[in-house]
Backbone as CSV, one residue per row, in Angstrom:
resi,resn,N_x,N_y,N_z,CA_x,CA_y,CA_z,C_x,C_y,C_z
1,MET,121.995,88.869,91.642,120.656,89.023,91.086,119.806,89.886,92.007
2,SER,119.032,90.808,91.415,118.164,91.680,92.205,116.955,90.910,92.730
3,THR,116.258,91.522,93.677,115.060,90.909,94.251,113.874,91.857,94.111
4,LEU,112.664,91.305,94.319,111.423,92.073,94.140,110.538,91.952,95.367
5,SER,110.050,93.106,95.837,109.027,93.147,96.875,107.718,93.621,96.248
6,VAL,106.626,92.949,96.580,105.293,93.361,96.127,104.564,93.973,97.314
7,VAL,104.043,95.192,97.132,103.347,95.903,98.198,101.862,95.985,97.836
8,VAL,100.995,95.507,98.721,99.546,95.484,98.489,98.847,96.117,99.681
9,ILE,97.913,97.036,99.430,97.102,97.583,100.518,95.750,96.879,100.518
10,THR,95.216,96.641,101.718,93.987,95.857,101.829,93.040,96.425,102.880
11,LYS,91.762,96.151,102.669,90.732,96.305,103.696,89.548,95.440,103.275
12,ASN,89.343,94.351,104.005,88.247,93.420,103.726,88.243,92.982,102.263
13,GLU,89.331,92.368,101.857,89.517,91.950,100.461,89.568,90.433,100.315
14,GLU,88.811,89.709,101.134,88.875,88.252,101.076,88.439,87.694,99.718
15,LYS,87.612,88.430,98.988,87.158,87.966,97.673,88.222,88.148,96.594
16,ASN,89.212,89.005,96.850,90.197,89.350,95.832,91.630,88.939,96.146
17,ILE,91.979,88.878,97.433,93.382,88.828,97.805,94.101,87.585,97.301
18,ARG,93.424,86.440,97.287,94.092,85.226,96.807,94.449,85.329,95.327
19,ARG,93.529,85.860,94.528,93.796,86.029,93.096,94.978,86.952,92.886
20,CYS,95.023,88.045,93.635,96.120,89.008,93.533,97.453,88.363,93.897
21,LEU,97.514,87.756,95.083,98.782,87.215,95.571,99.220,85.980,94.801
22,ASP,98.274,85.239,94.259,98.644,84.069,93.473,99.418,84.479,92.222
23,SER,99.110,85.669,91.701,99.791,86.132,90.481,101.203,86.633,90.753
24,VAL,101.556,86.823,92.042,102.901,87.317,92.389,103.576,86.415,93.433
25,LYS,103.111,85.180,93.558,103.642,84.290,94.595,105.106,83.952,94.390
26,TRP,105.614,84.228,93.197,107.024,83.986,92.892,107.931,85.111,93.391
27,ALA,107.346,86.221,93.846,108.150,87.360,94.298,108.964,86.989,95.534
28,ASP,110.045,87.734,95.770,110.909,87.458,96.925,110.264,87.865,98.237
29,GLU,109.358,88.837,98.185,108.739,89.333,99.412,107.375,89.929,99.070
30,ILE,106.396,89.666,99.930,105.069,90.272,99.805,104.783,91.057,101.076
31,VAL,104.501,92.342,100.912,104.200,93.223,102.040,102.742,93.656,101.927
32,VAL,101.950,93.340,102.935,100.541,93.729,102.962,100.340,94.821,104.003
33,VAL,99.792,95.938,103.562,99.460,97.044,104.467,97.946,97.025,104.637
34,ASP,97.494,96.613,105.810,96.063,96.384,106.024,95.427,97.481,106.865
35,SER,94.178,97.790,106.521,93.436,98.817,107.251,92.279,98.178,108.016
36,GLN,92.622,97.492,109.095,91.644,96.931,110.029,90.615,96.024,109.344
37,SER,91.091,95.083,108.550,90.182,94.119,107.930,89.482,93.286,109.009
38,THR,88.202,92.990,108.776,87.430,92.180,109.720,86.984,90.854,109.094
39,ASP,87.389,90.607,107.856,87.055,89.336,107.201,88.289,88.432,107.196
40,ARG,88.427,87.564,106.214,89.530,86.588,106.201,90.731,87.062,105.373
41,THR,90.786,88.353,105.083,91.876,88.890,104.265,93.248,88.499,104.805
42,LEU,93.487,88.750,106.065,94.814,88.502,106.629,95.120,87.019,106.744
43,GLU,94.101,86.224,106.994,94.280,84.758,107.025,94.788,84.271,105.670
44,PHE,94.165,84.769,104.598,94.571,84.361,103.253,95.947,84.914,102.903
45,ALA,96.238,86.144,103.333,97.546,86.749,103.046,98.667,85.955,103.704
46,ARG,98.412,85.434,104.893,99.438,84.649,105.596,99.734,83.343,104.861
47,GLU,98.765,82.833,104.113,98.996,81.619,103.327,100.125,81.820,102.320
48,TYR,100.330,83.072,101.909,101.365,83.385,100.928,102.636,83.925,101.583
49,GLY,102.704,83.819,102.896,103.893,84.257,103.616,104.063,85.764,103.654
50,ALA,102.973,86.501,103.538,103.055,87.961,103.501,103.467,88.535,104.853
51,LYS,104.245,89.608,104.792,104.548,90.397,105.985,103.440,91.424,106.120
52,ILE,102.769,91.448,107.263,101.559,92.249,107.429,101.799,93.394,108.399
53,TYR,101.377,94.593,107.985,101.476,95.790,108.819,100.116,96.475,108.837
54,SER,99.797,97.101,109.954,98.494,97.759,110.097,98.653,99.170,110.669
55,PRO,99.158,100.093,109.865,99.326,101.468,110.349,97.986,102.190,110.425
56,VAL,97.956,103.308,111.109,96.756,104.149,111.154,96.482,104.662,109.738
57,TRP,95.231,104.586,109.306,94.879,104.993,107.946,94.978,106.500,107.780
58,ARG,95.784,106.946,106.830,95.920,108.372,106.529,95.722,108.652,105.041
59,GLY,95.193,107.673,104.328,94.966,107.857,102.902,95.727,106.822,102.089
60,PHE,95.379,106.732,100.805,95.969,105.720,99.938,97.470,105.938,99.739
61,GLY,97.866,107.179,99.482,99.285,107.456,99.279,100.138,107.100,100.481
62,PRO,99.797,107.626,101.666,100.578,107.281,102.853,100.593,105.780,103.154
63,ALA,99.481,105.080,102.899,99.445,103.633,103.153,100.420,102.897,102.251
64,LYS,100.386,103.213,100.958,101.296,102.543,100.027,102.743,102.937,100.311
65,ARG,102.939,104.187,100.672,104.296,104.660,100.972,104.878,103.922,102.169
66,SER,104.042,103.666,103.173,104.524,102.938,104.349,104.915,101.510,103.982
67,GLY,104.178,100.922,103.015,104.531,99.592,102.556,105.852,99.565,101.817
68,VAL,106.079,100.567,100.987,107.351,100.669,100.263,108.500,100.832,101.252
69,ASP,108.286,101.627,102.280,109.327,101.829,103.289,109.681,100.519,104.003
70,LYS,108.702,99.632,104.143,108.944,98.348,104.809,109.591,97.327,103.867
71,ALA,109.479,97.538,102.561,110.018,96.584,101.591,111.539,96.528,101.678
72,THR,112.108,95.342,101.476,113.551,95.163,101.623,114.268,94.860,100.308
73,SER,113.523,94.778,99.200,114.137,94.427,97.917,114.566,95.654,97.127
74,GLU,115.388,95.410,96.099,115.824,96.492,95.219,114.678,97.021,94.358
75,TRP,113.782,96.101,93.964,112.650,96.467,93.118,111.357,96.372,93.913
76,VAL,110.417,97.283,93.615,109.115,97.287,94.271,108.019,97.279,93.211
77,LEU,107.027,96.435,93.407,105.830,96.412,92.578,104.649,96.751,93.471
78,SER,103.935,97.825,93.146,102.785,98.253,93.932,101.504,97.754,93.270
79,LEU,100.674,97.039,94.047,99.412,96.514,93.535,98.278,96.824,94.503
80,ASP,97.052,96.886,93.956,95.859,96.913,94.787,95.344,95.484,94.906
81,ALA,94.581,95.224,95.944,94.134,93.855,96.198,93.189,93.337,95.122
82,ASP,92.505,94.227,94.404,91.588,93.785,93.350,92.261,93.752,91.976
83,GLU,93.582,93.667,91.970,94.348,93.571,90.733,95.128,92.256,90.699
84,GLU,95.481,91.823,89.503,96.395,90.693,89.339,97.239,90.941,88.099
85,LEU,98.387,90.271,88.029,99.251,90.388,86.870,98.828,89.389,85.796
86,SER,98.842,89.837,84.547,98.688,88.875,83.459,99.948,88.017,83.413
87,ALA,99.844,86.848,82.780,101.008,85.956,82.680,102.146,86.658,81.940
88,GLU,101.808,87.436,80.910,102.829,88.149,80.136,103.562,89.163,81.001
89,LEU,102.818,89.926,81.802,103.450,90.936,82.646,104.310,90.286,83.725
90,ALA,103.838,89.200,84.312,104.625,88.501,85.337,105.968,88.060,84.764
91,GLU,105.956,87.537,83.544,107.195,87.093,82.901,108.117,88.272,82.614
92,GLN,107.545,89.386,82.147,108.358,90.571,81.853,109.019,91.111,83.116
93,ILE,108.268,91.168,84.212,108.817,91.690,85.463,109.936,90.785,85.984
94,GLN,109.758,89.487,85.917,110.801,88.568,86.365,112.072,88.724,85.532
95,THR,111.910,88.952,84.245,113.066,89.161,83.375,113.810,90.433,83.756
96,ILE,113.068,91.494,84.040,113.675,92.777,84.429,114.456,92.626,85.725
97,VAL,113.855,91.979,86.709,114.517,91.821,88.006,115.781,90.972,87.874
98,ARG,115.695,89.906,87.092,116.869,89.032,86.915,117.995,89.743,86.169
99,SER,117.629,90.602,85.216,118.642,91.266,84.395,119.256,92.486,85.077
100,ASN,118.658,92.886,86.230,119.178,94.036,86.974,119.223,95.284,86.082
101,SER,118.097,95.575,85.453,117.966,96.719,84.544,118.338,98.031,85.236
102,ASP,118.919,98.950,84.469,119.280,100.268,84.994,118.100,101.241,84.975
103,THR,116.985,100.851,84.370,115.808,101.719,84.288,115.251,101.978,85.686
104,ALA,114.777,103.227,85.922,114.287,103.596,87.255,112.885,103.066,87.522
105,GLY,112.059,103.011,86.475,110.688,102.565,86.680,110.031,102.165,85.380
106,TYR,108.890,101.492,85.498,108.176,101.004,84.320,106.678,101.302,84.430
107,TYR,106.137,101.857,83.340,104.696,101.971,83.207,104.147,100.637,82.717
108,VAL,103.000,100.247,83.258,102.328,99.036,82.781,100.895,99.396,82.397
109,ARG,100.332,98.624,81.489,98.949,98.845,81.079,98.003,98.198,82.088
110,ARG,96.943,98.934,82.448,95.933,98.360,83.329,94.607,98.255,82.577
111,LYS,94.013,97.066,82.632,92.718,96.830,82.004,91.695,96.576,83.104
112,THR,90.616,97.360,83.098,89.648,97.331,84.191,88.336,96.685,83.770
113,GLN,87.797,95.881,84.665,86.508,95.231,84.434,85.408,96.004,85.148
114,PHE,84.330,96.270,84.412,83.183,97.011,84.964,81.919,96.207,84.692
115,LEU,81.255,95.763,85.764,80.026,94.965,85.661,80.234,93.738,84.781
116,GLY,81.391,93.106,84.932,81.681,91.876,84.218,82.222,92.045,82.817
117,ARG,82.432,93.281,82.351,82.939,93.521,80.997,84.262,94.281,81.066
118,TRP,85.225,93.837,80.271,86.473,94.575,80.178,86.227,95.855,79.372
119,ILE,86.557,96.997,79.979,86.340,98.289,79.324,87.588,98.643,78.521
120,LEU,87.429,98.737,77.208,88.562,98.977,76.312,88.553,100.375,75.721
121,HIS,87.596,101.213,76.159,87.516,102.586,75.672,87.178,103.493,76.858
122,CYS,86.368,104.504,76.681,85.961,105.413,77.772,87.145,106.161,78.389
123,GLY,88.315,106.088,77.760,89.497,106.685,78.368,90.099,105.807,79.443
124,TRP,89.591,104.574,79.571,90.073,103.662,80.612,91.177,102.735,80.125
125,TYR,91.347,102.612,78.818,92.339,101.664,78.316,92.972,102.200,77.035
126,PRO,94.309,102.048,76.879,95.222,101.497,77.890,95.534,102.528,78.973
127,ASP,95.348,102.153,80.206,95.577,103.040,81.345,96.987,102.784,81.867
128,TYR,97.949,103.538,81.362,99.346,103.319,81.760,99.606,103.906,83.149
129,ILE,100.072,103.073,84.048,100.367,103.499,85.413,101.764,103.016,85.795
130,LEU,102.472,103.835,86.559,103.827,103.493,86.990,103.715,102.679,88.276
131,ARG,104.007,101.390,88.197,103.846,100.521,89.362,105.124,99.754,89.725
132,LEU,106.021,99.569,88.764,107.266,98.843,89.027,108.415,99.839,89.042
133,PHE,109.201,99.857,90.114,110.268,100.852,90.221,111.353,100.385,91.180
134,ARG,112.522,100.972,90.999,113.617,100.747,91.937,113.334,101.522,93.224
135,LYS,113.475,100.853,94.360,113.203,101.531,95.621,114.138,102.714,95.816
136,SER,115.361,102.607,95.332,116.333,103.694,95.488,116.016,104.886,94.599
137,ALA,115.119,104.697,93.629,114.839,105.767,92.652,113.525,106.488,92.905
138,GLY,112.673,105.972,93.773,111.388,106.647,93.956,110.538,106.061,95.051
139,ASN,109.296,106.569,95.119,108.335,106.120,96.114,106.957,106.615,95.701
140,VAL,105.941,106.228,96.452,104.582,106.716,96.227,104.450,108.079,96.887
141,ASN,103.750,109.013,96.217,103.568,110.328,96.844,102.540,110.235,97.971
142,ASN,102.318,111.335,98.680,101.463,111.320,99.865,100.022,111.717,99.584
143,ALA,99.599,111.719,98.322,98.224,112.087,97.994,97.243,111.143,98.675
144,GLU,96.200,111.697,99.273,95.224,110.879,99.982,94.416,110.017,99.013
145,ILE,94.248,110.518,97.783,93.538,109.802,96.742,94.230,110.059,95.417
146,HIS,94.094,109.137,94.469,94.768,109.243,93.167,96.278,109.395,93.347
147,GLU,96.819,108.592,94.234,98.252,108.606,94.514,99.032,108.114,93.291
148,LYS,100.296,108.506,93.203,101.143,108.112,92.084,102.543,107.747,92.572
149,VAL,103.191,106.892,91.805,104.606,106.603,92.045,105.423,107.678,91.336
150,VAL,106.372,108.246,92.050,107.243,109.281,91.492,108.683,108.771,91.559
151,VAL,109.371,108.769,90.418,110.756,108.284,90.392,111.660,109.293,89.695
152,LYS,112.947,109.192,89.987,113.960,109.974,89.303,114.778,109.033,88.426
153,GLY,114.779,109.295,87.139,115.532,108.439,86.237,114.705,108.036,85.040
154,GLU,115.251,107.147,84.238,114.600,106.713,83.001,113.388,105.823,83.296
155,ILE,112.309,106.063,82.538,111.082,105.279,82.691,110.729,104.665,81.339
156,GLU,110.398,103.381,81.340,110.009,102.695,80.121,108.606,102.107,80.272
157,ARG,108.064,101.578,79.181,106.733,100.977,79.186,106.816,99.482,78.922
158,LEU,105.927,98.738,79.576,105.817,97.303,79.354,104.495,97.004,78.651
159,SER,104.471,95.926,77.894,103.269,95.581,77.137,102.311,94.706,77.929
160,GLY,102.804,94.059,78.985,101.939,93.224,79.806,100.918,94.053,80.564
161,GLU,99.880,93.388,81.069,98.765,94.108,81.687,98.558,93.750,83.163
162,ILE,98.127,94.753,83.918,97.515,94.529,85.220,96.019,94.411,84.975
163,LEU,95.425,93.332,85.455,93.990,93.115,85.301,93.291,93.596,86.568
164,HIS,92.366,94.530,86.385,91.755,95.245,87.506,90.277,94.862,87.610
165,TYR,89.920,94.126,88.686,88.538,93.691,88.889,87.863,94.656,89.861
166,SER,87.672,95.877,89.402,87.326,96.954,90.320,85.842,97.049,90.658
167,TYR,84.972,96.822,89.696,83.546,97.073,89.907,82.701,95.875,89.473
168,PRO,82.596,94.830,90.306,81.822,93.652,89.922,80.318,93.897,89.878
169,ASP,79.836,94.887,90.635,78.400,95.204,90.641,78.228,96.670,91.016
170,LEU,77.000,97.156,90.870,76.739,98.577,91.108,76.860,98.943,92.583
171,GLU,76.500,98.033,93.472,76.653,98.321,94.900,78.118,98.611,95.224
172,HIS,79.010,97.796,94.649,80.435,97.999,94.852,80.870,99.336,94.250
173,TYR,80.350,99.655,93.077,80.707,100.914,92.429,80.301,102.110,93.294
174,PHE,79.050,102.108,93.766,78.562,103.257,94.532,79.293,103.393,95.864
175,ARG,79.674,102.279,96.463,80.431,102.342,97.712,81.784,103.008,97.481
176,LYS,82.458,102.598,96.408,83.756,103.206,96.083,83.584,104.660,95.656
177,SER,82.563,104.909,94.838,82.347,106.261,94.326,82.085,107.240,95.468
178,ASN,81.323,106.809,96.462,81.051,107.688,97.599,82.332,108.048,98.334
179,GLN,83.201,107.053,98.501,84.479,107.303,99.169,85.355,108.242,98.337
180,TYR,85.464,107.960,97.034,86.353,108.745,96.185,85.865,110.174,95.999
181,THR,84.546,110.361,95.863,84.038,111.727,95.688,84.223,112.543,96.971
182,SER,84.091,111.900,98.110,84.331,112.604,99.378,85.793,113.003,99.514
183,LEU,86.696,112.067,99.201,88.122,112.371,99.279,88.508,113.433,98.244
184,GLY,87.935,113.325,97.043,88.233,114.306,96.002,87.755,115.699,96.377
185,ALA,86.566,115.774,96.980,86.037,117.061,97.418,86.907,117.660,98.521
186,GLN,87.335,116.819,99.451,88.184,117.307,100.539,89.529,117.801,100.011
187,GLN,90.071,117.059,99.051,91.340,117.451,98.448,91.207,118.796,97.739
188,ALA,90.103,119.004,97.019,89.871,120.268,96.333,89.658,121.397,97.337
189,PHE,88.951,121.109,98.415,88.722,122.107,99.464,90.032,122.540,100.100
190,ASP,90.893,121.565,100.403,92.183,121.872,101.014,93.052,122.723,100.086
191,ALA,92.840,122.577,98.776,93.603,123.355,97.796,92.971,124.717,97.531
192,GLY,91.842,125.002,98.185,91.196,126.304,98.036,90.291,126.431,96.823
193,ARG,89.962,125.322,96.175,89.106,125.362,94.993,87.648,125.537,95.403
194,LYS,86.864,126.216,94.558,85.460,126.482,94.833,84.568,125.690,93.878
195,SER,83.285,125.615,94.215,82.303,124.924,93.386,81.125,125.852,93.150
196,GLY,80.881,126.174,91.876,79.761,127.039,91.521,78.901,126.405,90.450
197,LEU,78.064,127.216,89.799,77.164,126.704,88.774,77.909,126.064,87.612
198,PHE,79.064,126.626,87.237,79.806,126.055,86.110,80.200,124.610,86.412
199,ALA,80.733,124.378,87.618,81.165,123.032,87.985,79.985,122.075,88.073
200,LEU,78.852,122.545,88.592,77.699,121.674,88.807,76.869,121.439,87.548
201,VAL,76.825,122.443,86.653,75.960,122.350,85.474,76.717,121.933,84.218
202,ILE,77.924,122.432,84.044,78.668,122.216,82.795,79.574,120.992,82.863
203,LYS,80.309,120.822,83.959,81.312,119.765,84.008,80.736,118.350,83.911
204,PRO,79.604,118.032,84.546,79.074,116.664,84.400,78.744,116.277,82.957
205,PRO,77.984,117.090,82.185,77.728,116.688,80.790,78.985,116.650,79.932
206,VAL,79.936,117.527,80.222,81.208,117.487,79.496,81.909,116.156,79.773
207,SER,81.830,115.696,81.022,82.419,114.410,81.370,81.754,113.284,80.577
208,PHE,80.423,113.312,80.472,79.724,112.265,79.716,80.136,112.276,78.251
209,ILE,80.149,113.441,77.643,80.519,113.561,76.231,81.947,113.063,76.004
210,THR,82.822,113.411,76.930,84.220,113.001,76.805,84.364,111.484,76.865
211,HIS,83.732,110.876,77.869,83.867,109.426,78.044,83.128,108.639,76.959
212,TYR,81.890,109.056,76.656,81.060,108.234,75.786,81.320,108.465,74.297
213,LEU,81.538,109.719,73.918,81.719,110.033,72.504,83.186,110.194,72.124
214,LEU,83.877,111.118,72.773,85.249,111.425,72.366,86.206,110.271,72.642
215,ARG,85.989,109.537,73.722,86.883,108.438,74.085,86.306,107.063,73.757
216,GLY,85.218,107.048,72.995,84.715,105.791,72.432,83.970,104.882,73.366
217,GLY,83.373,105.427,74.425,82.632,104.580,75.346,81.485,103.836,74.686
218,PHE,80.947,104.386,73.605,79.855,103.725,72.897,80.278,102.369,72.321
219,LEU,81.587,102.172,72.158,82.100,100.888,71.658,82.123,99.814,72.742
220,ASP,81.890,100.201,74.000,81.873,99.254,75.109,80.455,98.823,75.470
221,GLY,79.520,99.015,74.545,78.161,98.535,74.744,77.414,99.240,75.857
222,ILE,76.430,98.538,76.422,75.615,99.109,77.500,76.486,99.501,78.686
223,GLU,77.478,98.668,78.990,78.360,98.972,80.117,79.109,100.279,79.896
224,GLY,79.490,100.565,78.648,80.157,101.825,78.349,79.248,103.019,78.575
225,PHE,77.964,102.855,78.223,76.988,103.932,78.456,76.772,104.144,79.948
226,VAL,76.556,103.043,80.671,76.338,103.144,82.117,77.543,103.785,82.802
227,LEU,78.729,103.368,82.415,79.942,103.907,83.011,80.073,105.404,82.736
228,SER,79.762,105.821,81.526,79.870,107.240,81.163,78.882,108.087,81.951
229,VAL,77.656,107.576,82.131,76.654,108.291,82.927,77.109,108.385,84.384
230,LEU,77.604,107.280,84.928,78.037,107.281,86.321,79.266,108.163,86.539
231,SER,80.146,108.215,85.547,81.322,109.093,85.653,80.889,110.550,85.711
232,ALA,79.887,110.900,84.890,79.368,112.271,84.915,78.699,112.565,86.251
233,SER,77.955,111.582,86.763,77.296,111.749,88.059,78.310,111.945,89.175
234,ALA,79.435,111.210,89.096,80.475,111.337,90.126,81.081,112.736,90.129
235,VAL,81.211,113.332,88.930,81.711,114.701,88.848,80.753,115.650,89.571
236,PHE,79.445,115.480,89.310,78.444,116.326,89.974,78.504,116.156,91.492
237,VAL,78.551,114.904,91.957,78.556,114.628,93.397,79.801,115.215,94.061
238,LYS,80.934,115.091,93.403,82.166,115.641,93.969,82.042,117.147,94.188
239,TYR,81.545,117.874,93.190,81.453,119.330,93.325,80.320,119.748,94.249
240,ALA,79.267,118.931,94.342,78.223,119.210,95.320,78.777,119.046,96.735
241,LYS,79.579,118.019,96.940,80.212,117.815,98.244,81.201,118.932,98.554
242,LEU,81.912,119.395,97.535,82.847,120.506,97.741,82.091,121.757,98.175
243,ARG,80.943,122.008,97.534,80.133,123.166,97.910,79.648,123.039,99.350
244,GLU,79.287,121.820,99.730,78.837,121.574,101.097,79.956,121.818,102.107
245,LEU,81.191,121.465,101.760,82.321,121.720,102.656,82.514,123.212,102.895
246,TRP,82.394,124.006,101.828,82.531,125.457,101.983,81.379,126.029,102.819
247,ARG,80.165,125.491,102.640,79.028,125.959,103.437,79.251,125.644,104.916
248,GLN,79.726,124.442,105.202,80.008,124.068,106.588,81.129,124.919,107.170
249,ASN,82.115,125.251,106.338,83.231,126.092,106.789,82.748,127.494,107.161
250,ARG,81.854,128.050,106.318,81.318,129.386,106.609,80.460,129.367,107.874
251,LYS,79.654,128.319,108.015,78.797,128.194,109.198,79.641,128.064,110.464
252,GLY,80.729,127.298,110.377,81.606,127.142,111.519,82.248,128.450,111.923
253,SER,82.630,129.257,110.909,83.256,130.561,111.193,82.271,131.507,111.853
254,GLN,80.990,131.460,111.435,79.976,132.339,111.995,79.609,131.946,113.430
255,ASP,79.710,130.632,113.714,79.347,130.156,115.050,80.406,130.463,116.099
256,ARG,81.622,130.725,115.626,82.710,130.985,116.586,82.645,132.428,117.119
């Protein structure tokens, strides 16, 4: 019979980690990759017998990849600390591991909560992500942000859901958004992309129209409207930060 390792990355996740690990406590191994938590995250993780590693932070992709490298099972499930498995998905994964499926990886549906409401439109659901895979068939790529699992072989879809408690309040949203827009701007800068009037003036309203109208955000009530506005704002902030990076780069070149 095959075995399963669950890999979770953490940083000050004491409010979430127990819920996450409780949903996978049946797994053969839990690997926690921690980024210098200062709360009770690691104390709670040890309650579940987790193997804990604390590498130097180099981005989301490298952190998850290091966890996969430490995993010892044939199958790997990658989770974030603010996620948990639905009962249906947990049962499906256990069946797959027991049956020793030849499939290389599985996409699962992720349902995200925003300000206490499950978002079922806005392009957020069903958010199929590849999280369950054979260690011999793939790994997480090295992207600093928006990392993905890449596998070689057949990929199937599961009907069970990952429940994502990502944005309980606006303070939490803005903290994450600031981090993601900075990383996104840096990633675009490293790729040589520029930011001009088109990106700053056109792309944000296009983002709002896409999320709220074309992808049905209006069906998610006030939260859908707020989310669509904030998504458009994040696009603007990302490209404003990208423009600032190029300005700093030019200034640095002139000062040398």
